[in-house]
N, C-alpha and C positions, 0 to 999 in steps of 0.2 A: 470175422475177417475184416481187416481194415487196411487202409493205406493212408499215406500222407503226402502232401505236395511239397516240393522244394522249388517252386518258381514264383515269379511275380504273380500276384494273386490270381487264383483260379479263373475268375471271370470278373475281376475287379477293375475293368477299365471304365472310363466315364460312362455313366448310364444315360439312357435316353431321357430327354426332358430336363437335363441339368445344364446350367450355364457353364460354358467351357472356359470363359475368360477368367484370368486370375484377378480377383478384385480385392485381394488382401491389401489394405492400405491403412496407413496410420493417420489419425485425424489431427487437426490442429486449429488454431484460432488466434485471435489477438489476445492481448493482456498477458503475455509471457507464456502462453500455452504452446505446446508443440506445433510448429508451423506445418501446413499440409505438405505431403510428400510430393516430389517431382514425378515426372512421367515414369512409367514402368520400364522394366528391362525387356528387351526383345519386343514381343508382340503384346506385352501386358499394357493395358490402357492406363493413361494418366488419370489419377483421381480428380474428382471435382473438389474445389476448395471448400473447407468447412466454414460455417458461419461464424463471424466474429463473436468472441465472448463465450462460445460454447465450450465447456470443459471436455476435451477429448471425446468428441462425438465420433462414432465410426464413419469411415469414408464411405460415400456411395460408390456403387459399382456400375451404374449405367444411368442413362437419362432418367431424370425424375427420381433418382435415388434407389431405383431397383434394377436388378440385372435384366438386360434385354433377353427376351425369350428366344430359344432355339427352336428350329423346326424339329419335328420328331414326335416323341410321345406327348409333348404339351400341345402340339398343333396337329391334332388327328385330322386326316382328310374326311371330308363329308362321307357318311355311310352310303353304301350302295342304295339308290332309290328303288324301292320296291312297292311303295304304297301310294296312295292318292296324294297328289300335290307335291310329289318328289320326296316326301319324308319316308323313312323306313317303315315297313309294315311291322306293327308290333308283334312280339311273340306272345302267345297266351301266357298269362301269369300263373304263378303257382296257386294263387287264390282262385283262379278261374278253373283251369283244367290242366291236366298234365300236358306238357309240351315235349316232343321228342328232342333228344340231344342233337343239336346241329353239329356236324363234323366240319363245318366250313366257316362260320362267322360267330363272333361273340355278341353280347347284348347290344353293342353299339353298331353292329353290322360290319365290323372289321373282320378280315380273315384271321383265323388263328395262325400264330407264327410258330412254326414247327421247331425253331431253335429254342423256344421256351421249354420244350418237352424232351429235348435230346440230351443225353449224358455228355458233359463236356469231355473232349478228348484229352488224353495225357500226353505230354511231350516225351521225347526219348530221354530227356534228362530228369524225368520224374523219379523220385526215390521213395520206395516203400519202406516204412519204419515199423519194425515188428513191435516196439513197445506201444504204438498206437493202433496196430492191427487188432490185438487182443482187446484193447479198450473199446474200440468202436464195435467190435463183434458183439458186445453186450446189448447192442441195439435191438437184437431179435428177441431179447427176453424182457424188455421193458416197453410200455406203450409209447413213451416219449423219449427222444434223444435230442440234445441240443449241442451243436458245435458252434461255439461262440468265440470269435477272435477278430483281430483288427484286419483292416484292409491289407491284402498281401500275405496273410498269415498261413495260407495253404489250406483253407477250409474246404473250398469247393472240390479241389483235386483229391483231397483225402476222402471225401464222401463219394465222389464220382468213381474212384478206383475201387472202393469198397463195394459200391452198387454193381459195378461191372463184373466183379468176381463172386457175387452172391449166388448165382445159380438159380435165380428165380425172378419173376418180373418185379421191376421197381418203377413206380410212377414218379417221374421227375418233373418239377415245375420250377422255373426260374422266373422270379418276379422282377419287375422294374416299375418305374414311376407311372407307366401307362395302365398298369393293372390297379385301377383306383376305384375303390368302392366294393361293398360286399358282393354285389351281383357279379362284377367283373371277376373277383377272386374266385367265387365258386364255379363260375363258367370255365375259368381256366383250369381249376382243379379237376372238374369232371372230364374235361378234355384230356388232361394228362393221364387219367385213368384209362381213358379210351386209347390213347396213343401207346400206353404200355401193354395193351392186350388184356387189360382187365375191365372191360366196359361194364357200365352199370345199366340196368334196365331202363327203357324209355319211360316207364311208368313213374320213375322218380321225378321227372320234370327237368325244367331248365330255367335259369333266372331270366326274366323278361326285362328287368330294370337293372342297369349297371350299378345303381346306387344303393340297392337294397336286395336282400335275400329273405324270402319268407320263412318263417319258423317251420312250416310244414315241409319244405324242401330239406332243411337241416335234419329234421326227424327222419325223413325217408332215407337220406344218405346214411345216417347212423344206423338205422335199422338194417339196410342192405348189407353194410360192411360187417356188422355184428353177426349176421347170419351166414357168413361165408365159412366154408370148410377150412380154408387156409387164410391166415392173416395177409392183408395187403400192406405192402411197405410203400409209404409215400414220403418223398424227399422234397421239401420246399427250400430252395436256395434263395439267398438274399432276402430273407424274411424281414429284415430291417426296413425294407422298402414299404412295408405296410404301415400306413399312417393313420389309418381309421381304427381306433380301439375296438370297434364293433366287430371287425373281422376277427381279431384275436379272441373275443368273447365267444363268437359263433364257432370258431375252430375248437376251442376248449370244450364247448357243448358236444360237438360231434365226436371228439376224441374220447370224452368220458363215456358216451353212450354206444360207442362203436366197438367197445371191448367184447371179445378179445380179437376182433377182426382187423384192427388197424395198428400199424406200427408207424408212428410219425417221426420224421427226422427233420429238424429245423436247422438251417445253416444261416447264421446271422452275425452281423458286426456287433450287435448289442443284444441284451437279454430280451427275449420276446415277452410281450405283455400277456403272459399266461400265469396262472397261480403256481409258479414253479415251486414255491415252498411246500405246497401240498405233495407234489410228486416227489420232492427230495425226501420229505418226512416219511413218506410211504415206501420209499425205496423203488419207485416206479419210473426213475428217470436215469438215463445214461448221459453224462456231461463231459465234454471235452472243451476246456477253456483255453484262453490265449497262452497262458504259461506252459500248458502241456503241448501246444502246437510248436513252441520254440524249438529250434534245432539244438542238440547237444554238440559238443566239439567233435565227437566221433562221427555223428551223423553229417556234420558239415564237411568233414574230410571226405566222406563218401560222396556227398553231393558235388563237391568241387571236382572230385575225380571223374564223375559222370560228365562234367564240363570240360574235361581234358586237362585239369590242373592237378598236378601232384605237388602238394604243399606240405611243409613241415607242420607238426602238431602246434608248436608255439604260434605260428602265423594264423592257423585256423582258430586257436583259442582267442587271439587278439581280435579276429574278425567277429567271432561269436559274441565276444564281450561288447564290441562296439555296436553290433546290430541287435544285440539281445536275442540272437537266434531267429530273427525274423526272416521268414522264408523268402519273401520278395527281395529283401535287402541282400541276402546271400546270393541269390540267383543273378540279380542285376550287377552285383560286384564281380561275380564270376565271369559274366559275359564281357564286362569291360576289361577285367584283368586278362582274359584270353587274348584280347587285341593288343595287349601291352607287351613290349619287348622284355620286361622284367615283371612277371605277374606278382611275385612275392613282394617286391618294392612297392608296386602299385597298391596292393591290398593293405600295406602298412601305412601308406601316406596319402591315399586318395582323398580329395576334398568332396565331402558329401554334398555341399552346396552347389557343386558344378558337375553333377553326375546325373545319370538316368534315374537314380534313386530320388533326386530332388524333383525331377519332372513327375515322377509317380506320385510322391507324397503331396506335392503341391496341388496336383490335379484330383487325387483321390481323397485327400483329407482336408487340406486348407481351403480350396476353392469351393468345397461343398458346404462350408460353414457360412452362417450369416455374417455380415460385416462386423458386428460388435465382437463376435467370437474370433474372427480373423485378427482384429486389432489386438485383443488380449493375447492370443497365441504369439504374435510377433513380439509383443512387449515383454512377456515372461520368458522369452527365449534367452534373455541375458542372465537368467537365474538358474542355479544348479537345482534348487528346490524352492518351493514357494507355498504360502498359505493363501487362502482367498483374500484376506485383508491386505497382504503384501501385494497381491496382483492388483487389487483395487487402488493401491498407492501408485502403481505405475500407469494405470489407465485413467485415473481421476473419476471412476464410476464406482458403483456399489452392487455390481451384478456378478462378480467373479465366483461366488460361492455356488450359484445356480449353474453357471456356465461350466465350471470345472467338474462339478458333479455329473452333469450331463455328458461331458466329453469322456469322463472315465467310464461311465456306464456304456457308452457307445464304442468303447475300445478305440478311441480316436488318438491313441499314442500319448495319452495323459495317464500316468501311473500313480496309484496310491502309494505314498511313501510312509504312511502310518502317522498317528497322532495329529491328524488334521493337515499334514503336509502332502504336496503332490510333486511330481517331477515329470519332465518330458522324456520320452524315448530319446536316447542320445543322438541317433541319426536325425530324427525329426527336429531336435533342438539345433543341431548344426546347420541344417537346411534353413530353418527359420531365421537364425542369426545372419546367415549369408544374405538371405532375402531382405531382412531388416536393414542391413548395411548398404545394400544397393539401392534401397528405396528411400532411406533417410540417413545419410552418412553421419550427420551430427547428432542424432537422437540417442545413440547407444550410451555415450558418456553421461547424458542427463538421466537416463534410466538407472544407471549404476549409482549415480549420486542420490537419487530418490531412494533406491533400495538400501544404500548405506545408512541413511538417516533413519529409515524405518527399523532396520536391523539393530541399530544402536539402542533405539527406544525399547526394543524387545529383548535386549540383553544378549544378542547372538553375536559375540565378538568376532569369531573367526570369519564368518561370512560378511560381517561388516567390513573387515579388513580387505577381503577379496574385492568387494564392490568399490570401496573407497579408493583402493589402489588402481582398479580398472578406470575409475573416473579421474585418477591422478589428483585427488583432492588431499594432498599431503598435510596441509595445515590443519584441516578438519580431523583427519585420522590421528595425527600426533596429539592434538588436544584431547581427543576422545580417550586415547590410551592412557595419557597421563591423568586427566581429571577423573576418570573412572577407575583409577588404580589398577589398570589392566596391563601396564607395561611389562610386569613380570611374566606375562604370557607370551612375550617374545622370546623368553628364556626357558619356558617350561610349557607343559601341555603337549598332547600328541601332535606330531607333525609341525613342531615349532620352527622347523627350518624354513618353511614356505613363507610366512610373513617377513622373516628376515630378508629373503630374496626379493620380495615385493618392494620393500623399502629401499633396496639397493638402487632402485630407479630414481630415487630423489636426486636432484641436481642443484648445484649452486649453494652459496651460503645464505643463511636466513637469520634474522635477528630474533626469531622465535625460540624461546627456551625449550618448549615442548618438542619441537622438531629436533633440536640438538640432542635432547634426552633419548628420543627414539633412535636417532642415528648412533648414539653411543651404545644403546642396548643392542642394536643390529651388529655392530662391529665386535663387541665383547662376546656376544653369542657365537659369532663366527670364530672367535678365538678359542673358546673353551670346549668346542665340540671336536671330538677325536677325528671325525671324518673330514674336517675342513680347517685344521689348525693353521693359524696365520698370524705370526708375530707382528707383522705390520698392521694387522687389524687391531691389536692391542694398543699400539701407539695412536692409531686414528681414534679409537674408542675413548681413550683417556683425554685426547685433545678436545673432542666433542663435549666430554664431561666437564672439562675445565671451562669451556666457553659457556655451557649451560649454567655453571655455578656463577660465573660473572653476571650473567643475565638475571639469574634469580636473586642475586644480592641487591639489585636495584629495588628501592623501597616500593612496596605494594605489588611487586610482580611475582613474588615467590609464594604461591598458594601452598597449603599443607600437602596436598596431593603431589604437587611438583617437587617439593623438597623431599617428600618420602621416596619418590621415584629416584631422585638423585642420590639419596643415601643408600638405597638398594644397589644401584649400579656402582656406587663407590665401594661398597663391601666386595662386589665381584672384581672390581679393578684391583683392590688391595690383595685379594687372594691370588689373582693371576700374575701380579707383579712380584709376588713373594714377600709382601709386607703385611705381617700380622698386625702391626700397629695401625695401619690405615684401615684394615678390615674391621678391627675392633672399634675404631673411632666412628666409622660409618655405621656400624651396627648399633652403638649406643645412640647416635643421632636418630636412627630410624625408630628405635623403641620409644624415644621421647615423643616423636612425631605421631606414632600410632595412638598414643594416649589422647591426641587431639582429634582423631579421625572418628567418624561415626562407626559404631560396632557393626551396624548392618553392612557397611561397605567393606570393612575388613573381613567379616565372616563370608562375604561373597568371593574373597580372593585369599583362600588359605595358602596359595603358592607364595605369598609375600613373606610370611613367617618361615616357611620351609626353606625358601631360597636364602634368607638372611642367616638362618642357622647352619645351612650347608656351607655357605661361603665362609663364615667365621670359623666353623669347625675345620674346614680344609686349611685355612690360614694357620690356625693353632697347630694342626698336624705338621705343617711345614716348619713351624717354629720349634718343634720337638715337645710341645706341651701335650702329650698323648692323652693323658687323663681328661684334661679340659676339652680336647677335641672329641673324645668319645662322648662326653657328657652332652655336648651340643648336637652331634650327629645322631645320637640315640634318640633324641626328641623327635627328629625328622622320621627316623625309621619306625618309631612307635605311633606316629600320627595316623588318624583315620585314612584309609586308602581311598583316594578319589583321583579321577583322572587329571585334575589340575596339579597334583603334587606327585605324580608318578615319576617324573624325571628327577626332581631333587631327592625323592626317596631312594631311587636307584643309585644316585651319586653318593648319598649318605651310606648306603650298604656297602658300596665298593671301598669307600674310605674307612669304614669300620673294619672291613676285611683286611685292609693294609695295617691298621693298628694291631689287629690280632697277629698278623704275620710278623710285624716288627717286635712284638712281645713274645713270639715263639709259640703261638697256638695255631698250627696249620689246619687242623680240622675245622676249628671254629671259623677260620678265615675262609676255608672252602665252602662251608655251609652258607655264609653270607653272600658269597658270589652266586651260588646256586639259587639262593632266595631272590637275588637280583634278576636271574634268568627267569624264574617263575613269574616275577612281577612283569617282565617284558611280555611274556606269553599272555598274562592276564589281560593286558591292554592291547594285544594284537600287534606288538612291535616285532619286527623280524629278528632283531638281535638286541641285547642290552645296549642302551644308549649311554654315553658318558665319555670320559677321557681315556678309557682303556685300562684303568687301574685294576679292575676286576680280573681281566684277562692276564695281566702281569702278575697278580697275586697267585692265580692258578699256576702260571709258569713257575713261580718261585716254589710253590708247594710240590709240584711235580719234580723239580730239581732236588728238593730235600728228600724225596723218595727214590732218588736215583733214576728217575724216568727222564733222561736228557732228551730223548726223541720227542716226547710230548711237550716238554718245555720249549724246545726249539720250534715245534709246530705252532704253539701258541704265540710265540713272538712273531713268527712269519705271518700270522693272521692280522697283525696290527698295521695301520696305515704306514706307508713309507716315511711320510713327513713326521719328525719328532713333535711331541705335543708342546704347546706353550706353557700349559699349567706346570709350575715347577714340581709339585708333588708327583705328577704323572711322569714328567721328564726324568727325575731323579730315580724313581722306581724302575723305569724302563732301562736306564743306564746301568743300574746295579744288577738287575736280572740278566741283561745282555752280557755283561762282563762275567757273571758266574757261569753262564752257559758256555761262553768262550773258554773259560778256565776248565770246565768239565770236558771239553773237547781237546784239551791240551794246547790251546792256541793262546799262550800267555802273552805274547807281544800284542796281539789284537785286543786281549783283555785289558792290558795296561793302557792302551790308547783310549779305549772307551771309558774306563774308570777315571782317567785323569781329565776328561773333557768337562769344562766348567758348565754348570747349569745356570743360565741367566736368571737372576733374581735380586730383589732389592736387599734382602737379608740372607745370611748364611743359615742353612738348616743343619742342626746338630746331627740328626740321624742320617741325612743325606751325605754329609761329610764323612760320618763314621762308616757308612756302607761302601763309599768309594775307597776309603782307606783299607777296609777289610779286603776288597777285591785286589788292590795293589799289593797288600801284604801276602795274600795267598799266591799271587804271581811270583813274588820273591821266594816264598817257601818252595814252590813247585820247581824253581830254578836253583834251589840249594843255598839261598842267601837269608838265613834266619835273622842275622843281625840287622839287615836292611828292613826286614819285616817288623822287627821290634821298634826301629826308629820311626817307621811310618805310623805305627799304632800307638806310640807313647802319648801323642797329643789328644787322642780320642777314647782312651781306655774307659773313661767314666761316662761317656755320652750315652752308651746303650749297653744292656747286659751282653748282647752278642759281640759287641766290640771288646768287652772285658774278656770274654772267653777267647776270642781271636788273639788278643794280646797275650793271654796266658799260654796259649798254644805256641805262639812265636817264641816266648821265653823258654818254654820246654824244649822246642827244637834247637834253641841256641845253647842248651845245656845248663839252664838255670831253673830247675824244678822248684826251688824254694820261692823265688819271686812269682812263679806261675801259681803255686798254691795260696800265697798270700793274696793275689789279685782275686782269687775265686772265693775267698772267705765271705760269708754272708751274701753271696750273689743272689740266692733265691729267697732270702729271708722275707722280702716284702710280699711274696706270693703272686707278683704280677707276671713274672716270667714263666713261660710254659715249657713243654717238653723239647722244643726245638733249641732251647737254651740249656735246659737241664741235661740233656743227653750228651752234647759235646763237652759240657763242663765235667760231667762224671767221667767221660773218657780221658780228658786231660788229667784228672786226679788219679785215675786208675793207672795211667801210663807213668805218672810221677811215682806212684807206689811201687810199680814194678821195677822202675829204675833203682829204687832204694832197696830192692829185694824183699819187699813186703808183699808176697804173693797173696796172702789171705785178704788183705785190703783191696788189692787189685781185683781179685775175684768178686768180692762183695760190691765194689763199685761198677764192675762190668755187669753184674746181675741187675743192679739198678738201672743201668743205661739200657740193657736189653728189655727190661720190663716196660720202661717208658717208651723206648723206640718202637717196640712191637705194636703198641696201641696206635701210633701215628705213622708206622711204616717208615721210619726215619733211617733208611739204609745209607744215605750219603754221608752222614756223620761218621759211620763206622769205616767207610771207604776212605774218607779223608784222614781218619786216625792212623792209617798205615797198617803194615802187616804184623805188628807186634802182638796183636791180640789173637792171632790165629792159633797158637798153641793152647791158649786158655779156652777158646771156643771149641776146641777138639775134646775137651774134657766133658764127660756125660752131663753133669748138672748144668753147665752153661750151654752145652749144645742143644739141650732140650728147650732152653729159652729162645735159642736162635733158630731152631728148626722150623721150616716151612715158610720163613719170610726173609731171613738173612742167609741161612745155609740150607741145603736140601734136607728133606726129612730122612731120617735113618730108615734103611730098607728092612722090612720084616725078614726073618730067616727063611731062606729058600726062595725068596722072590728074585727074579732076574734083575740084572743091573738095568737101571733106567725105569724100573717098574714101580719106583716109590711114588708117593703122593705128596702133594703139598698140603694146603689147607683142605678141609673137608669140602667136597664138591656138592653142588646142588643135587637133589634127588632126581631131577630131570635135566639133561644136558641142554645148554643153550645152543641154538642153531647159529650158523655163521652169520646170518643177517641180524639176529638178536644181539650177538657180540658186537657187531658193528654199530648198531644203535646204542648199545651200552657204553662203548668207548666215546662216542660223540656226546652222550649224556654226561659223562665225566668231564668232558671239555666245556661244560656250561653252555652247550649249544641248545637253542630253542627247538621245539618240535618242528617249526617251519624250516629252520636251518638244516636240521638233520634230513628232513624230506628233500630239500634242494640238493644237499651234498650227496645223497644216495640215489637221486633221481627217481624218487617214489612219491606217492601222495602222502599228505599229512595224515589221513585216516589209516594208511598202511603203517606209518610210524607208530601211531597210537596203538594199533593192534599189536605190534611188536613189543611196545612198552608194557602193555597189560600182560603179555606172555612172560616178559622178563620179571615183572613184579611178582607174578604167581610163582615162577620157579625159584625166585630168591626169597619168597615168603615175606615181602615187604609191600608197603602201600604208597610210598612216596619216592620221588626221584633221589633226594638226599640219602635216604635209607638204602636205596638200590645201589648207589655209588659206594657207600661205606661198606655194605655187605659184599659187593664185588671185590673190593680191595682185601677184605678179610679172607675171601675165598681164593685170592691170587688170580682173579679173572681179569684184572687190570694191571 
């Protein structure tokens, strides 16, 4: 049986004998070191100034450099006089003769305080958590139980509630600083047994000296406990107050030799100084650590409800994330929110540095540390994560490794982040930063500056940017990005949008070329991201690029790294402006410069080559040089998968998908977009990043399969603002026009198709796709001659344009010209089924018009065979009703059955009882079908979970079931199989 607490720490208020003043101060001195902090906030004392020339010495906290003592445990009153001369009469020592256990006074002659032996009371808002109930219930089966967690984690209330419901006596002892020395410890422990109703015989004896306990006493205690019929349960709370390692050694001796008569439960902020590894290895220890004490979201909702707060799950999730499930933080937040007119808003926006949580943590954690530790904690509060040597950089000392390891062991809100890194608990960090700002307003930027320099030396770019931006040291940051060849990481790498946002704070003109290059990178990055498309940003970016070029042209100022950065950005600018010439020119310049750069530096930045190839590949695609575009983009897609190239790789995949679509290979295009989605999931991106071309390709593929609803839904999922990238803009325009035509809205389709795409050069395929949409609108309105006129100028630009022109001539009554246009169309082997199927249909229609039914059937059979593999139903719909009589004939109907026309019904089967394609052996559930539909839409697992309001794990479970039922192992195969089975 167990329980857990949901309040500010069980009994973790300031303990007796500890200084109550907040003496966390930051040192300073002459010689450019940090100046001493001014007076404290509120009742916090002003620090004494540091000595000149001392590097970052910790601030003193009281007169003479040590805290002033408080009355209490440290100033014990004189013991009651009972002996000669006013001194206490000594108790007979264990080494002399047994002494009866005194029920009134300890070895110093002070009375026993009954509060040390009483179970702490649980408040009405206490929450019992069943997952910890069973865990702590194991304490009765192991000799040792350790409940180890930070201040306010709920340790004491957890164990107190468990003890209260145990149904048998429990000896409870709460330690504090006054229980000092082995003799005092054992006297208190013996008294706790007595208070619990399990007294020990007087013959055991009693410690006469507060500072020592004789071995004979320990042996007698162990022997007495070992001989009992029922084990005695002893709980020692706040065991971290034990400062003398001899106490821990003696306790372990008694625990080892008292078996099976003792069940010891230790409640502590830090791991007790017992040989825990032995107990763990032998399976003789029950352990509940800080992470297990943390509240889950569901438990937090229950706890908040006990405080009279009915909150939504998202608000509770955010609060648990911010507090890390810390019990005291949740309770104190709840109490404050309850007094707020809008509790949910308060919990979303409260300032931790100005809350009761701050008072708790400053008193219970910060103020208990020595001045050097307080100084370190305040300084590292500017860091998201830190290593000991980085902390040393901020303090100017060399003691961080020891201090941080000790704080982590003591559960003092310093968390192990792995690989030698630490981080502060988020609430503690907020509070420390607020404390730092109030005590030293000018110090924080200097700390960020030191951190930025250290992080650059260690090669941690992203964090260097964070701290350099916080210090507003723009010149240093820009120079570092350019000279370290890291400017490409403003355009790539996970979360690349944030550095762009940081640099948006740069103000005013500067003659520095590096800063202009960084500004250009920020603006161009803003331009080509689908979620923040901004044409004005393209103009600003190219202006900064021109200014940087002028500055770099000055003799001696253009370093190879700066010139290479300029060339990289020039390739992007050429791509975005629709100038393949400029992109090619910049790429050639970049390749020449790369030959002059150290290979070590280039190998450290694979994103440079990936970005150059992506930009020039996209520019070639715009120019209509599809084979050359494929060659460049394929190199990026085939490159080793690393985090630094994930975004250019995804862009390359979506552009390759567009090339496949333009060449008439829909399934190949679809597979590349799905691969792009897998790439996004691999690196934890919520959805594919890029210009939206992948989603447009999927919409075009859906339209070719006559799934207009899906195509429309994919278009609706794109940002409202049209993209600046001309390739993405032209693709979006063409797909939008085709969807409007499929809906019968020819006027709107004409408006969209004739809208110009801003670009320096005209794209042959973009012009051809626009002409096709206009021609289809004319054909839909019965104007074939107008369609012929529109397509006459673009017939040779693309195979699909050639097919469209032939179809227009056929509709205009000129089958001869239509057939001449189609001669040799697929001879090069580049064109795929989406070109071959409509071409075959035009030829079949021409043959039918000439009365050559056999040729028409043969061509229809070819179109059906090709179309079935790709599910190209739209081409047959667009061909018109002439093919209907042919498809009713048995040979052709068999080819069309199940995907273009219904399956023939077996004899005797009722109408409507026919089947399409063969169904899975086990039917998909409704939820599995919903997951499958979203999978076909290239949605990531995270997006599907969000769309269906379920967890990611639930989606993964459904996916496993779908794969099993469809007999596949990958998402691409699942989508293809589902299409074959007519499930999509």
